C-alpha positions, 0 to 999 in steps of 0.5 A, spaced: 584 216 852 577 217 852 576 211 847 581 206 851 577 207 856 569 206 853 572 200 850 575 198 857 567 199 860 565 195 854 570 190 855 569 189 863 561 190 861 560 184 856 566 179 861 560 177 866 555 175 860 561 172 856 564 168 863 557 168 866 552 165 861 554 164 854 561 160 855 558 156 860 552 155 855 557 153 850 560 148 855 554 145 857 552 143 850 558 140 847 559 136 855 551 134 853 553 130 846 560 128 849 561 120 852 565 123 857 561 123 865 567 128 868 564 134 863 557 133 865 559 134 872 563 140 871 557 143 868 551 141 872 555 143 879 556 150 875 549 151 873 547 148 881 553 153 884 551 159 879 543 158 881 545 159 888 550 165 888 546 168 884 540 166 889 544 169 895 546 175 891 539 177 890 537 176 898 544 179 900 544 185 895 542 190 900 549 189 903 553 188 897 551 195 894 556 197 899 560 193 896 564 197 891 569 191 888 563 186 888 561 185 881 569 183 880 569 179 886 564 176 883 566 175 876 573 172 879 570 167 882 565 165 876 571 165 872 575 160 878 568 156 876 569 155 869 575 155 867 577 148 864 584 148 868 581 149 875 575 145 874 572 149 880 564 148 880 566 140 881 571 141 885 566 145 891 561 141 889 565 134 891 568 136 896 563 141 899 555 139 897 556 131 895 559 131 903 554 134 906 549 129 902 552 123 903 553 125 911 545 127 911 542 122 906 548 116 906 553 113 900 547 109 898 543 115 896 548 118 893 551 112 889 543 110 887 542 116 884 547 117 880 546 109 877 541 113 873 
């Protein structure tokens, strides 16, 4: 039983870096090399949201250390952002971030920036 527990502990420790960094890095390179704009949007949105999540995690560390399942919750949220079935990062960006930018700067600003 202790070997199984050790294996599960190591897999759990590897899940975060694989889901949060390794797969997104690989998928970002693939997106850059593809001609589709859709995957570029997904991975740019992912890195924006992941950076924001990391910054918030750093600022809220004194509070988050009291939440015993924070790492699992974060892993689940990031998995939703990353997995191609959900395209969570693009959804969050389009639904919340983009709408805020359009309200603040107007749609012409977003369109000009998107034309580059």
